[in-house]
N, C-alpha and C positions, 0 to 999 in steps of 0.2 A: 285433526279436530274439525268440528262443524264450523262452517263460516257463519259469523254472527250477522244477522239481518234485523231490521226493525220487527219483523214477525217473530223471530227467535226471542227478542227482548220481551215482547208482549207475552209470549207463551211462558216465559220464566216464572211469572207470578203464579200462574195456575198450577205449576208443579213445585212451588215453594223453593225455587232456586234463587239464592241471593246474587245480585249483580255487582260487579266491580268496575269502577270507572276511574280513569286517571287522565290528566291533561298531558299533551305533548305539543310542541311548536316547531319541531325539526325532525329530520329523517332519522338520525341515530337513536334518539330517545324513543321515538315512535316504534322503531324496529325492536328495541329492547322490551317495551311494554307488550307488543304484539306477541313476541316469541315467549314471553313469560306467561301468557294466557289471559291477559286482561280482556274483559268483554267489550268495553267501549273506550276508544281513544277520543278524547274531547279536545278539539282545537279551540281552546277558549279565548275569548277576547281578554282574558287575564294575561295574555301575552303582553298587553300594554304595560302593566306594572311589574310583571315577573321578568320579562325579557327586554322590553324596549325602554324601560326607565321612566315611564309616565307615573304620575301620582295615582291615577285610577284608570278605568277602562274606556272612559269617554273619548279620548283622542284617537283611539284605534279606528282605522279606516277600512273600507272594503278591500283596498289594495293590500293592506297589511294581512287581512284574513285570507285573501286569495293566495298570497305568497306563501304563508305558513301552512295553509291547507294542502297546497301542492307538495310541499316538502314532507309533511306527515303521511300523505297518501302513498308516496313512493316507498315508505318504510313498512306499511301495513298490508298483510296478506289475508288475515283471518278476522281480526276484530272489526267492529263497526266504527267507522270514522264519522264523527258528528262535529260540525263546525258552527260556532256562534255567528249569528248575524249581529254586527256591531251597532253601536248607538246611532239612532236616527237613520238606519239603513234598511229598516224592515220593509221588504217588498218582494213580490214574486220574482222580479228581475234579479235582485241580488241573491235570492235563494238559489236560483238557477246558476248564477256565477259560481257559487260555492260548490254546487254539485258538479259543475264542469271542471272545477279545480281538483275534484277527487273525493269530496265528501259524499257519504251515502245518506246523510240526513242533516238537518240544521236544527239549531236550538234558538229559541226566542224567549226573551224575558217578557212576562206579562201575558195578557190575553189577546190584545189587539193584533190583527193581521194573520193570526194562525190559520183560520178557516180558509182564507184565500190561497195560502201556500199549500195546504193539504189538498185543496181542490185542484191545484195545478199538478198534483201527482208527486209532490216532494214530501217525504216523511219528516215530521216535526216532533222534537222533544220540547216540552213546555218547561217553564222555569217560574216558580212562585216563591213567596217569602221575601227575604231581602234581595233586592235587585241592584247589583253593582252599578248598572248603567244609570241609576237614579242620581248617582253622585253623593248620596247621603251617607252619613257615618254608619258603619255596620252595627246592627243591634238585633236582638232576638225579636222575631215577629210573632205577635200573639192575636192578630185579628182573625175572627171566625170567618171573615170573608174569603180567606184562603181556601176553605172547604168548598164554598160556592164557586170560586174561580177554578178550582180543580175539576169540578163537575162540568163547568163550561168548556174547559180544555179537552176533557175526555169526549164531550159531545162534538167538539170541533174536529176530533180525529187524531189527537197526538198519540204516540206509541209509548210514551213515558213522560214523567214529570219530575224535574229537579225541585227539591224543597230545600232552600238555603236559609239557614239560621231561623228555622221555624220552631216555635215552642214544641217540645217533644209530644205533648198531649194532643196538640192540633195535628202534628205530623202523623201521629198514630191514627187519628180520626180520618184524615185524608186517605191514608193507606187502606183503611178498611172500607172507605166509601167508594173509591174509584176502582175500576177493574184493570187499569193500566198500572205498570210498576211505578213506584215512587223511588227516586234516587236522592238520598239525604246527604247534606253537607252541614254539619253542626246542627242537626235536627233530631238527634237521638237514634236509638238502635232499632226502632220499630218500622223503619222504611224497608222497601224491598231490595235496596242496594245502597251503596255509598260511593261518593265521588270526592276526590281531593285534588288539589293542585300538586302535581308530582314534585315540584321544587320545594314545597313545604314538607312533604313526606320524607324526602331524602336530605333535607337540611341544606338547601342551596339558597333559600330565601333569607333576606335580611330580617324579615319579621314573618311570623306565621300565627294563625289563630290558636287560641287555647285548646280547642278541641282536636288539634292535630297531634298525633303521637308519632314523633319522628322515629324512623327505623334505623337511620344512620345520619352522620353529619358529614356529607361530602364536602361542604365548604371548608371544614377544618382539614380534611384529608388532602384536598387540592392545594390549600395554602401550604401545608407541610411539604408536599411534593414540589411546589414552585420554589420554596426556600432551599430545598436540597439541590434543585437544579441550579439556582443562582450560586450556591456555594461551590458546586462542581465547576461552573464556568469561571469563577474567580480564581480557582486553583490552576 
């Protein structure tokens, strides 16, 4: 299969090919996603609340992201590895650290700092709508400013834009307005692709958003397996 690059992702929109994106934070899960044919493996700062036990993504450090990006990169041969720049770490220097760790692109929340990183030769995926690093309670975003910000990101040189919890009508307008692909999460069906936290998809999270359709409940399966193991040990 063709190796996925930022250029391949950009081209997908022009040929109307939908893009699939999932998160990974370690080698074995990254390898599974890659071999299954996922387009983009996102090393999200969601590692904070999904894996590290934080209440939100804000406590995640660059050291955390570098560590997990290295692990994911070892497991991926074909998909595009994109790593989040964590809260208050947005700089060309830190973007380069993530690339050195194995990421082929970085993701940034908001508009600030994107142009400088693109200018440094590092591919950037934008992120608009609900911004987890804001620390605010998740809710659907309905501001028309999102359309303006999307145009600004496109002008700055991003190769794709994540739209998180954006009103579907606005997400549709953004998708029609910009030439780069939009990747939706809780933003309706009219985006050019979709992204989910893998732990939500496979039922390993304690809580998951209403828009997530679980395909399996691994949490229950693992619990049953552990209980059977305990019973065998006791015998």
